[in-house]
C-alpha positions as CSV (number, residue, x, y, z in Angstrom):
1,X,-32.2,-30.2,42.1
2,X,-30.4,-28.2,39.4
3,X,-29.1,-30.7,36.8
4,X,-26.2,-29.5,34.8
5,X,-25.8,-30.5,31.1
6,X,-22.4,-30.8,29.6
7,X,-20.4,-32.2,26.7
8,X,-17.3,-34.3,27.2
9,X,-14.9,-33.9,24.2
10,X,-13.2,-37.1,23.0
11,X,-11.0,-38.1,20.1
12,X,-14.1,-39.3,18.2
13,X,-16.7,-36.8,19.1
14,X,-18.5,-35.6,22.2
15,X,-20.4,-37.5,24.9
16,X,-23.3,-35.6,26.5
17,X,-23.6,-36.0,30.3
18,X,-25.7,-34.9,33.2
19,X,-24.0,-33.8,36.5
20,X,-25.4,-32.8,39.8
21,X,-23.1,-31.7,42.7
22,X,-23.5,-32.8,46.2
23,X,-24.8,-30.3,48.8
24,X,-21.4,-30.2,50.4
25,X,-18.3,-29.6,48.2
26,X,-16.0,-31.7,50.3
27,X,-13.2,-34.1,49.3
28,X,-14.8,-36.9,51.3
29,X,-18.0,-36.9,49.2
30,X,-18.9,-40.0,47.1
31,X,-19.4,-39.9,43.3
32,X,-22.2,-42.1,41.8
33,X,-21.8,-42.8,38.1
34,X,-25.0,-44.0,36.3
35,X,-25.0,-46.0,33.1
36,X,-28.3,-45.9,31.2
37,X,-30.1,-48.6,29.3
38,X,-30.2,-49.1,25.5
39,X,-33.4,-47.1,24.9
40,X,-31.8,-43.9,26.3
41,X,-28.9,-43.8,23.8
42,X,-28.7,-40.7,21.7
43,X,-27.6,-37.1,21.9
44,X,-30.2,-35.6,24.3
45,X,-29.2,-36.3,27.9
46,X,-32.7,-35.1,29.1
47,X,-33.9,-38.6,27.9
48,X,-32.2,-39.9,31.0
49,X,-34.4,-37.8,33.4
50,X,-37.6,-39.7,32.7
51,X,-36.9,-42.6,35.1
52,X,-34.6,-44.2,37.5
53,X,-31.7,-42.6,39.3
54,X,-31.5,-39.5,37.1
55,X,-35.2,-38.9,37.8
56,X,-34.7,-39.3,41.5
57,X,-31.7,-36.9,41.5
58,X,-33.7,-34.3,39.5
59,X,-36.5,-34.3,42.1
60,X,-34.2,-34.4,45.2
61,X,-33.9,-31.2,47.3
62,X,-30.2,-31.8,47.7
63,X,-27.8,-34.7,47.3
64,X,-25.3,-36.4,49.7
65,X,-23.2,-37.5,46.7
66,X,-22.0,-36.2,43.4
67,X,-24.0,-37.6,40.4
68,X,-22.7,-38.3,36.9
69,X,-24.7,-39.7,34.0
70,X,-23.1,-39.9,30.6
71,X,-25.0,-40.7,27.4
72,X,-23.6,-42.8,24.6
73,X,-24.6,-42.4,20.9
74,X,-27.5,-44.3,19.3
75,X,-26.4,-47.6,17.9
76,X,-23.3,-47.9,20.1
77,X,-22.5,-50.0,23.2
78,X,-20.9,-49.0,26.5
79,X,-18.0,-51.3,25.9
80,X,-17.0,-49.2,22.9
81,X,-16.7,-46.1,25.1
82,X,-14.9,-47.6,28.1
83,X,-11.7,-45.5,27.8
84,X,-13.7,-42.3,27.3
85,X,-16.0,-43.1,30.3
86,X,-13.0,-43.7,32.6
87,X,-11.5,-40.5,31.5
88,X,-14.7,-38.6,32.2
89,X,-15.0,-40.2,35.7
90,X,-11.4,-39.1,36.5
91,X,-12.0,-35.6,35.3
92,X,-15.3,-35.2,37.3
93,X,-13.7,-36.6,40.4
94,X,-10.8,-34.2,40.1
95,X,-12.8,-31.2,39.2
96,X,-15.3,-31.6,42.1
97,X,-12.9,-33.1,44.6
98,X,-14.9,-36.3,45.0
99,X,-13.4,-39.1,47.1
100,X,-11.7,-41.4,44.6
101,X,-12.1,-44.3,47.0
102,X,-15.9,-43.7,47.2
103,X,-16.9,-44.0,43.5
104,X,-20.0,-46.1,43.0
105,X,-21.0,-47.5,39.6
106,X,-24.8,-47.9,39.0
107,X,-26.8,-49.0,36.0
108,X,-30.1,-49.9,34.6
109,X,-30.9,-52.7,32.1
110,X,-28.0,-52.7,29.5
111,X,-26.2,-50.2,31.7
112,X,-26.2,-52.7,34.5
113,X,-24.7,-55.4,32.3
114,X,-22.1,-52.8,31.2
115,X,-21.4,-51.9,34.9
116,X,-20.8,-55.6,35.6
117,X,-18.2,-55.8,32.9
118,X,-16.5,-52.5,33.8
119,X,-16.3,-53.2,37.5
120,X,-14.8,-56.7,36.8
121,X,-12.2,-55.1,34.6
122,X,-11.5,-52.1,36.8
123,X,-12.5,-53.3,40.3
124,X,-9.8,-51.2,42.0
125,X,-11.7,-48.0,40.9
126,X,-15.1,-48.7,42.5
127,X,-16.3,-48.8,46.1
128,X,-19.7,-50.3,45.2
129,X,-21.9,-51.6,42.4
130,X,-25.7,-51.1,42.0
131,X,-27.3,-53.3,39.3
132,X,-30.9,-52.8,38.4
133,X,-32.8,-55.1,36.0
134,X,-29.5,-56.0,34.3
135,X,-28.7,-59.1,32.3
136,X,-25.8,-61.1,33.6
137,X,-23.1,-61.0,30.9
138,X,-22.3,-64.3,29.3
139,X,-18.6,-63.8,30.3
140,X,-19.4,-63.4,34.0
141,X,-18.0,-66.7,35.1
142,X,-16.3,-67.3,38.5
143,X,-13.0,-65.6,37.3
144,X,-14.8,-62.4,36.3
145,X,-17.0,-62.4,39.4
146,X,-13.9,-63.1,41.6
147,X,-12.2,-60.0,40.3
148,X,-14.9,-57.9,42.1
149,X,-13.0,-58.9,45.2
150,X,-14.3,-56.9,48.1
151,X,-16.5,-54.6,46.0
152,X,-20.1,-54.6,47.5
153,X,-22.8,-55.4,44.9
154,X,-26.5,-54.7,45.3
155,X,-28.9,-56.2,42.8
156,X,-32.5,-55.1,42.2
157,X,-34.6,-57.3,39.9
158,X,-38.2,-58.0,38.9
159,X,-39.4,-61.6,39.3
160,X,-41.4,-61.3,36.0
161,X,-38.7,-59.6,34.0
162,X,-39.0,-61.0,30.5
163,X,-36.1,-59.0,29.1
164,X,-33.6,-60.0,31.7
165,X,-34.8,-63.2,33.3
166,X,-34.2,-63.4,37.1
167,X,-32.8,-66.9,37.2
168,X,-29.3,-66.0,36.0
169,X,-29.2,-63.1,38.4
170,X,-30.1,-65.4,41.3
171,X,-27.3,-67.8,40.2
172,X,-24.9,-64.9,40.1
173,X,-25.9,-63.8,43.6
174,X,-25.2,-67.3,44.9
175,X,-21.8,-67.5,43.1
176,X,-20.8,-64.1,44.6
177,X,-21.8,-65.3,48.1
178,X,-19.7,-68.4,47.6
179,X,-16.7,-66.3,46.4
180,X,-16.9,-64.0,49.4
181,X,-18.1,-60.9,47.6
182,X,-20.5,-58.8,49.7
183,X,-23.8,-58.9,47.9
184,X,-27.4,-57.8,48.5
185,X,-30.4,-58.8,46.5
186,X,-33.7,-57.0,46.4
187,X,-36.4,-58.9,44.4
188,X,-39.7,-57.4,43.3
189,X,-41.6,-60.7,42.9
190,X,-44.5,-59.3,40.7
191,X,-42.6,-56.7,38.8
192,X,-41.3,-56.8,35.3
193,X,-38.4,-54.9,33.7
194,X,-39.5,-51.4,34.6
195,X,-38.3,-51.2,38.2
196,X,-35.8,-48.3,38.0
197,X,-38.0,-45.8,39.8
198,X,-38.7,-48.3,42.7
199,X,-35.1,-49.4,43.0
200,X,-33.4,-46.0,42.9
201,X,-36.1,-44.4,45.0
202,X,-35.5,-47.0,47.7
203,X,-34.6,-45.0,50.8
204,X,-32.3,-47.8,52.1
205,X,-30.3,-47.7,48.9
206,X,-30.1,-43.9,49.0
207,X,-28.7,-44.2,52.6
208,X,-26.2,-46.7,51.3
209,X,-25.0,-44.4,48.5
210,X,-24.6,-41.6,51.0
211,X,-22.6,-43.6,53.5
212,X,-20.7,-46.0,51.3
213,X,-17.3,-46.6,52.9
214,X,-14.0,-46.1,51.1
215,X,-12.8,-48.9,48.9
216,X,-10.3,-51.0,50.9
217,X,-8.0,-53.9,50.1
218,X,-9.3,-55.5,53.3
219,X,-12.5,-57.5,53.5
220,X,-15.6,-55.2,54.0
221,X,-18.1,-55.6,56.7
222,X,-20.7,-58.3,55.7
223,X,-23.8,-58.9,57.9
224,X,-24.9,-62.5,58.4
225,X,-28.5,-61.3,58.2
226,X,-29.7,-58.4,56.1
227,X,-29.7,-55.1,58.0
228,X,-29.9,-51.4,57.0
229,X,-26.5,-50.5,55.4
230,X,-26.2,-47.6,57.9
231,X,-25.2,-50.1,60.6
232,X,-22.4,-51.5,58.4
233,X,-21.2,-48.2,57.0
234,X,-20.9,-46.5,60.4
235,X,-17.3,-46.8,61.6
236,X,-14.8,-44.9,63.8
237,X,-12.0,-43.3,61.8
238,X,-9.2,-41.4,63.4
239,X,-8.4,-39.4,60.2
240,X,-10.9,-36.6,60.7
241,X,-11.0,-33.1,59.2
242,X,-11.8,-30.0,61.2
243,X,-14.4,-28.7,58.8
244,X,-16.7,-26.1,60.4
245,X,-20.0,-27.4,61.5
246,X,-22.9,-25.0,62.1
247,X,-25.3,-25.1,65.0
248,X,-28.1,-26.6,63.0
249,X,-26.0,-29.5,61.8
250,X,-24.4,-30.2,65.2
251,X,-27.7,-30.0,67.1
252,X,-29.4,-32.3,64.5
253,X,-26.8,-35.0,65.3
254,X,-27.3,-34.5,69.0
255,X,-31.1,-34.5,68.6
256,X,-31.0,-38.1,67.5
257,X,-29.3,-39.0,70.8
258,X,-32.2,-37.3,72.6
259,X,-34.6,-40.0,71.4
260,X,-32.6,-43.0,72.8
261,X,-34.5,-45.4,75.2
262,X,-33.8,-45.2,78.9
263,X,-35.0,-46.9,82.1
264,X,-38.1,-45.2,83.4
265,X,-37.5,-42.5,80.7
266,X,-34.9,-41.0,83.0
267,X,-32.8,-39.7,80.1
268,X,-29.5,-39.5,82.0
269,X,-27.4,-38.3,79.1
270,X,-25.9,-34.8,78.9
271,X,-23.6,-33.4,76.2
272,X,-21.0,-30.6,76.6
273,X,-19.3,-29.6,73.3
274,X,-16.3,-27.5,72.3
275,X,-15.6,-26.5,68.7
276,X,-12.1,-26.6,67.3
277,X,-10.4,-23.3,67.9
278,X,-13.1,-22.1,70.4
279,X,-12.5,-21.2,74.0
280,X,-11.7,-24.4,76.0
281,X,-10.4,-26.2,72.9
282,X,-6.7,-26.2,73.8
283,X,-7.6,-27.2,77.4
284,X,-9.8,-30.0,76.2
285,X,-7.0,-31.4,73.9
286,X,-4.7,-31.3,76.9
287,X,-7.0,-33.8,78.6
288,X,-6.3,-36.5,76.0
289,X,-3.9,-39.3,76.7
290,X,-1.8,-41.6,74.6
291,X,-2.3,-41.9,70.9
292,X,-5.5,-39.8,71.1
293,X,-3.3,-36.7,71.1
294,X,-2.0,-37.7,67.6
295,X,-5.4,-37.5,65.8
296,X,-8.2,-36.0,67.9
297,X,-7.0,-32.4,67.7
298,X,-8.0,-32.6,64.0
299,X,-11.7,-33.1,64.8
300,X,-14.3,-30.4,64.3
301,X,-15.8,-30.8,67.7
302,X,-15.1,-32.7,70.9
303,X,-18.2,-33.7,72.9
304,X,-18.1,-34.8,76.5
305,X,-20.8,-37.3,77.3
306,X,-22.0,-37.3,80.9
307,X,-24.6,-39.5,82.7
308,X,-26.7,-38.4,85.6
309,X,-26.4,-40.9,88.4
310,X,-29.8,-40.1,90.0
311,X,-33.3,-39.4,88.8
312,X,-36.7,-38.5,90.3
313,X,-39.4,-41.1,89.8
314,X,-42.8,-40.0,88.5
315,X,-44.9,-39.0,91.5
316,X,-41.9,-38.7,93.9
317,X,-39.9,-35.7,95.0
318,X,-36.6,-37.1,96.1
319,X,-33.9,-38.5,93.8
320,X,-33.3,-42.2,93.4
321,X,-30.2,-43.9,92.1
322,X,-30.2,-44.4,88.4
323,X,-28.6,-47.9,88.2
324,X,-28.6,-47.9,84.4
325,X,-27.3,-44.4,83.7
326,X,-24.2,-45.5,81.9
327,X,-26.0,-48.1,79.9
328,X,-28.7,-45.6,78.8
329,X,-26.1,-43.0,77.9
330,X,-24.4,-45.6,75.7
331,X,-27.6,-46.0,73.8
332,X,-27.7,-42.2,73.3
333,X,-24.1,-42.3,72.0
334,X,-25.1,-45.0,69.5
335,X,-28.0,-42.8,68.2
336,X,-25.6,-39.9,67.9
337,X,-23.0,-41.9,66.0
338,X,-25.6,-43.3,63.5
339,X,-27.1,-39.8,62.8
340,X,-23.6,-38.4,62.3
341,X,-22.9,-41.0,59.6
342,X,-26.3,-40.4,58.0
343,X,-25.5,-36.7,57.9
344,X,-22.1,-37.1,56.3
345,X,-19.9,-36.8,59.4
346,X,-17.9,-39.3,61.4
347,X,-17.4,-40.0,65.1
348,X,-14.9,-41.8,67.3
349,X,-15.3,-42.4,71.0
350,X,-12.4,-41.6,73.3
351,X,-12.1,-43.3,76.7
352,X,-8.5,-42.2,77.2
353,X,-8.6,-38.8,78.9
354,X,-8.1,-37.3,82.3
355,X,-11.6,-37.4,83.9
356,X,-10.7,-35.6,87.1
357,X,-9.2,-32.7,85.1
358,X,-12.2,-32.7,82.7
359,X,-14.7,-32.5,85.7
360,X,-12.8,-29.5,86.9
361,X,-12.5,-27.8,83.5
362,X,-16.1,-28.2,82.6
363,X,-17.4,-27.6,86.2
364,X,-19.3,-30.9,86.2
365,X,-21.4,-31.4,89.4
366,X,-20.7,-34.5,91.5
367,X,-24.0,-36.3,90.6
368,X,-22.8,-36.7,87.0
369,X,-20.5,-39.4,85.8
370,X,-18.0,-38.6,83.0
371,X,-18.4,-41.3,80.3
372,X,-16.5,-40.6,77.0
373,X,-15.3,-37.9,74.8
374,X,-16.6,-38.0,71.2
375,X,-14.6,-36.7,68.3
376,X,-16.7,-35.5,65.4
377,X,-15.5,-34.4,62.0
378,X,-15.5,-35.0,58.3
379,X,-13.7,-38.1,57.0
380,X,-10.1,-37.0,56.3
381,X,-7.1,-38.5,54.5
382,X,-5.4,-41.3,56.4
383,X,-2.0,-40.1,55.1
384,X,-2.0,-37.5,57.9
385,X,-1.9,-40.3,60.5
386,X,1.4,-41.8,61.9
387,X,2.2,-45.1,60.3
388,X,1.0,-47.3,63.2
389,X,-2.4,-45.7,63.3
390,X,-2.7,-45.6,59.5
391,X,-2.4,-49.4,59.3
392,X,-5.4,-49.6,61.6
393,X,-7.5,-47.1,59.8
394,X,-10.1,-49.6,58.6
395,X,-13.7,-50.5,59.5
396,X,-13.3,-53.3,62.0
397,X,-15.2,-56.7,61.7
398,X,-17.6,-58.2,64.2
399,X,-17.8,-61.6,65.9
400,X,-20.2,-64.0,64.3
401,X,-23.7,-64.3,65.6
402,X,-23.0,-67.8,66.9
403,X,-20.5,-66.3,69.4
404,X,-23.1,-63.8,70.7
405,X,-26.5,-65.4,70.7
406,X,-27.9,-68.6,72.2
407,X,-31.4,-69.8,72.9
408,X,-31.9,-70.7,76.5
409,X,-29.0,-71.6,78.7
410,X,-25.5,-70.0,78.3
411,X,-23.7,-72.0,75.6
412,X,-21.4,-69.3,74.1
413,X,-17.6,-69.0,73.9
414,X,-16.2,-67.6,77.1
415,X,-13.3,-65.7,75.6
């Protein structure tokens, strides 16, 4: 990765900073801002490249987010440069069209403590917080923690850290849970303070940074048991942008669906796609019903999911009914949706369309059932939606596990 080195002019001198652009220069891309520890203060930003997130970025082939790492002078503290830091973040977000609702603040050591304080003071600016080997500020009482509101926080800490003991961090995690703040905690039991490479090289964290949802005044999704953030960050927006998608990107998303499980490995799913503006696009849009016509025409691609209702068993020659064809094709749709999210795209399933007209338009044989249309696009600006739809443009919650799972006999709510 080509790391850019720049100087940010302020009223009291210049701040060096590192910057690396995302692979895609799109307005829906997150910006990750990294605050370094005390030992990396100075006037040479290359000091930052020796460990942690800057090192990870420097060795990455490409990035799914923009990366910014300012450096403060020797002998100073982050709190002294808060105004200049916020100004720099704003300038970078504007210059590179980063999504201002997807700015993540990350830190290491003293930078994590500074990130705590900045996020508590400016919570409305940040979509997430990553704190690695950071001391919990003395002022981080319930009032300060409560100001984080719905900002997701992810801690990484060493169990044998003698510079920033783990006990206050565990206490802060418990308090955040009690306050309803979405929080994750990754502990390296036998590690000390130097965990930056392990933490920022964590593939799950990197997926979280790539897929972090937009900051929202509503409560974010919080799992009752820890799962990969990809499952929480996948959602179904209507505000999509019709950015072009090349064959390689589109087929990579569909390739994930190819590996879904199916009964007897029958693989009943089939996909027919139409790009925005291509032949059959206008006719496909005409198939849509109700509110779907208000947003789906802005997608990059519409994909028709079919399921084959018969299959030939191994060792046989005549087709048998595939009783689970719709169920199996639903698994393929889930694979597709997750891969789309991981690739920086978004999907929304559409059940409301004219299936008889679609069968005729796409010349679908009788042995295939038409399941859903899938709208695929980049995340757009929800201001383009009509007001009733704009109010609903949020990731939806899920029912608690207790409503869904029981041991033995059925004892679940019947609503």
